[in-house]
N, C-alpha and C positions, 0 to 999 in steps of 0.2 A: 565280422572279424576281418582284420586287415590281411589282404593277400600279399605275400612277399614275392617280389619280382625275382626272376632267375638270376639276373646279374647281381642283385643285392645279396641274395643268399650265397652266391659264389664268393663274393667279397667278404661276407660275414664268416663263412666257414673257413676261408683261408686265414683270416685274422685269428680265429679260435684255435686252429691247428698250430699256427706259427707261435702263438704265445702260451698255449696251455696244452698242446699235444692232442687235443680231442679232435677226432676225425668225424666230421658230420657228412655222411654220404648224401648224394643228391636226394635219395628217397626220404631223408630226414627233414626235408623242408616242411612237410606237413606237421611233423612233431614240433618244430621250432615255431611255426605259426600258431599251433595250439597252446604252446607254453608262453610265448611272448606276446601274442596277439591281444589277449585281454588286458595285459599291462599297458601295451602301447595305446589301446583304445582309451583306457582310463586316464592316461596321461596326455591324451589328445595329440599323439604323434600320427602323422599320415603315412609314414613309411618306416621300414627297418633302417634305412639310411639316416633319417632324422633321429631316430632313437639312438643309434650308435654314436652320432655326433654328441648327443646329450651324455651318454655313458662315458665317452672318452674325455669330455670337458669337465666332468665332475672330479675335482681334485681330492675329494674326501675318500674316493674309492668305494663308497657305499652303493652307488648305482651299478658299478661293475660287479660287486659282490652279489647283488640281487639278480643280475642277469645270469651270472654263472650258476647260481643256485637253481634258477629256472630251467636251464638247459641240461643240467646233469641230474642223474638219478642217485639219490642217497638212501638206498634200501639196504638195511642190514639188521642183524639181530644177534642176541647173545649165543655163543657157542656155534656160530656159523661155521660149517665144515669142521665138525667136532674132532675129527681124527687129527687135525693139525694141533689142537691144544693138548690132546693126549700124547702126541709125539713130543711136543714142546716140554711137557712135564716129565715124561718117562725117559727121554733120551737127551734132549737138548740141555735142560737144566742140570742133570747129573754131570754131563760133559763139562759145562761151563764152570760149575762149582769146583771141579777138579783142576781146571786149567787157568782160570782167571785169578791171578795172584793178588791183585790189588782190591778184590771184592767189589769192583765197580762194573756191574752188568749194564751194558748199553743196548737197549732194545728200542726199536723204532716201529711204531704202527703208522705207516704212511697211508694216506687217503682213509683216515680213521672214521670219516662220516660222523655220526652222532654219538660215537664213543663206546659202542658195545664191544668192539674188538679190544681196545686197550684196557678197558675195565675187566674183561674176561681174562686177559693176560695177568693183570694185577691180582685178581682173585686166585688164579692158578699159582702164582708165585707165593702169595700169602699162605696158601695151604701147603705148598711144597716146603717152604723154609720153616714154618712154624715158629718156635721160640728162638731159632737161630737167625731170624730175618734181620734183627737189629745190626748184625755184623756185616750186612751187605747193603750196597746202594742199588736198589732195585727199581728206581723210578723209570717210568716209560715215557719216551717222547712220542706224542700223538699229534699228527699234523693232517691238515686238509687244505684244499684250495678254497673252500667255502667258509667264510667267517660265520655265516648264519648257522651252519650245522655245528661248527665249533662252539658257538654259544649254547646250543642245545646240549652238546656233550658236557660242557662245564657245569650245566645245571644238574645233570645226572638223574633225571626223572624219567621213568619209563612205564609204558602201559603193559598190562598183563600179557598181551599177545607177543610183545618183544622178548618176554622172559620165559617162554614156554620150554626152551631147551635147557634151562638151568637146573642143576641138582637142587632138590628141595632144601637141603641143609644150607646151601649157599644163599638161597632166598631168605631164610631165617637169620643167617649169620651176617649177611652183608647189605640187606635192604630193610627199609621201613616203609610200610604202607602209609602214605600221607592222606590220601582220599581214596575211596573205593576204586580199585582198578589202576591206581597210580602208585609207583614205588620209587623211593629216593635211595640212591646208593649211599653207603656209609661214608662219613668223612674220612675214615681210615683208608679206604680204597681210593676215594677221590684224590686224596693227597699224594697218591703214588703215581699220578698221571699228570704230565705237563703238556698242555695243549698249545700249539702254535700254528699259524698259517704258513704253509710252504707250498710253492709251486714246483711240482716234480720236474718241470721243464727248465728250471733254473740251472745254470752251469756250475754254480757253487752253492752248496747247502750250508746253512748257518750253524754248523757245529764243527768242532776241531778234531775230535776223536772219532775213530771208526767204530762201526756198530758190530756187536756180536750176533744180533738177530735183526732181520728186517722182515716185517710183514707188509707186503705190498700186494694186496689181494683184490681182485675184481675191479681193477682200475685200468689195466692194460687192454681190456676188451674195447675201450674207447679209442685206442691208438692204432695207427696203421703199422705195418711191419717195421719200417725204418725207424719210426719214433719209438716203438717198443724196444728195439735192439739198442738204440742209443741210451734209453733209460736203463736197461739191464746192465749195459757196460758201466754206466755211472754208478749204479748200485753196487756192482762188483768192486769198484775202486774204493767205495766207502765202507766195505765189509771187511772185518778183521779176518785174517787167515784162520780157517777152521770155523768161520761163522756161517750162519744159515740164512737162506732166503725162502720165504713162503709166498706163493702166489695163489691165485684162485684156480679151482679145478676146471673152470671153463677156459683157462689160459694155458699157455705152454711155451717153453723155450726151445729154440732149435738147437739140438744137441751138437750139431756139426759146427755151430758158430759161437755158442755161449761158452764162457770160461768157467761157469759154475758146473759142478758135478751133480748129475741127477741122483737123488736119494730115494724118493718115493713120489707118487703122484702129487705134483704141485709143491714139492720140497726139494731145494737144491742147496749145495754147500760149496764154499770157497776153500780149496785145499791149499 
């Protein structure tokens, strides 16, 4: 395996943080070696510097996508942190249906990984609205930095272990077993989610209207304090007044600095 030099790792980690917000602590050098080393060996690169020159010269962006996917962890499952979806159904949706006059619900699943979160939201809304759903625009914007995981999300095929938290009637209603142990989500639910690549570090996001709900969970654990607070400020600006922000339970906002109001663990609101 290729051993990464300290100065090369420092330059690499600074690049990743500057462009993507991900803070790779010095002790993460071994992790990067383990994840990029085999790829660099296979491609006959002698150093991380050589590999990065190749990545940055690839105009297609494919090499960059592969690298980012290697160094980030895309672990998720349906109904992760289930209390969030319960609160979304029992409190957030009733509030929005009473206050959103144009029936256009704008919900963003940021850092959506392989799609379990936005599909869970789509199934929750389908069940909540029932026969009245046609009167509402309930499509969900689902984004991630990694195009590779977005491709998996668009396919919408999941193994049994990913679905263990789902209600049994949802599995029967919204999924079809294609081969033993593999389930495809229904076209009805798949059509409710719009997948797009977005870098959360961008200064401008590619949508014009503000969001009523933002799910940005388990991504800020990769950011240092300054980067996280800049992101939260940006999310606040693109949240509608009265809108909600959901973050991961292992994350937290500093109440003395954030403009969001704390509602419950990992749930905040813009008043």
